[in-house]
N, C-alpha and C positions, 0 to 999 in steps of 0.2 A: 504494500500500500504506500502511496506517495502522499506528501503533504503539499498543500497549496499555500503560497505566501502572498501577502498583499503587495501591490505594486510599490507602495511607499516604503515598505521594508526592504524590498529589492534595491530600490534607488538609494536608500540610506546605507545599506551594506556595501554596495558598489562604490558609493561616494567615499566611504572610509578607506577603501583600497586605492581608488583612482586619484582622489584629490587630497587625502590626508596621509597617504603613505603607509597605511597599515598593511600587513600581510594578510592574505586570504584566511589563513588559519586563525590568526589573532582576531580579525574582525568577525569571523564566523563564530568563534568561541564566545566573544563578548555579546553577540546578538542571539546565540543559541541556534545557529544555522550550521549544518554540516559544511565542511570546507569544500567538498566536491560540488555541492549545490551552488555555493557562492562562485566557485570557479566557472561553472556552467553559465551563470548570469554574466560574469565578466567576459567570457569568450564571445557571448552574443553582442557585447559592447566593444568588441575588437581589442580588448585589453591583452597586451602581449607579455605581461609579467614585469618583473623588476627591470627597470631600465639601468643600463650602465652609463658611464660617462660617454658623451658623444666623441666621435673621432673627428674633431674639427677645431679650428683655431678661431672661428667666428666669435667675436666678443659678445654679441647679442645672445647666442646660444649658450655660451659659457656663463654669462651673467644669470640667465634663466636657471641653469643647473645649480649655480651657487645659491640663488634664492630658494630653490626647492630643497637643497640640502640644509640650509639654515633653518627652514621651517621644520624639517624632520628633526634636527638637533634640538630646537626649542621644545618640540613635543616630547622628545625622549628625556630631556632634562626635567620637564614638568612632571612626567610620569615617574622618573627616578625620585624626584623630591617628594611626591605623594606617597609612593611605595616605600621609599627609604626611611620614612619617619620611624617605623617600628624598630629599626636597627639601633636606635639610641638606647633602647632598653632591652633587657634580657628576657629570658623565658618568664612568663607569667607577670610581666611588668616590672621585674626587679631591675634595678639600675646596676649595670655591669661594673662600672667604676667603683661604686660604693661597696659592692660585694667583694671586689678585688682588694680594696683597702682594708677590709675587715679581716682578711686572712692573715 
C-alpha cells in the first residue's frame, strides 16, 4: 500500500533540499517522509543531486557559489549552536567541570 502526500508537503520537502541545502535523507527524516519518496519528487523536478564547485573562472558564477556556501555555513553553525547546547552539561544535567573539580 502506498501513501499519498499533499502537494504543499511535497513542495516544502523539495524546497528544503533544493533551496536550503538539506540532504534528501535529512529532510525526509525531519518531515517523516521516506528518503526514496523524496528523491522521486526531486527527480521529477530535475534535481541532479549535490552540486560540486563549477569548472569555471567566471566571477559571477563563483560569487553565486560563494553565497550558496555561506548560506549553508550559516545554517550549519545555527544548527550546531542549537544542538550543541547540551554539550555544556553532562549526563542527567550534571555540570562536567564541577564534577571534575570534586574528584
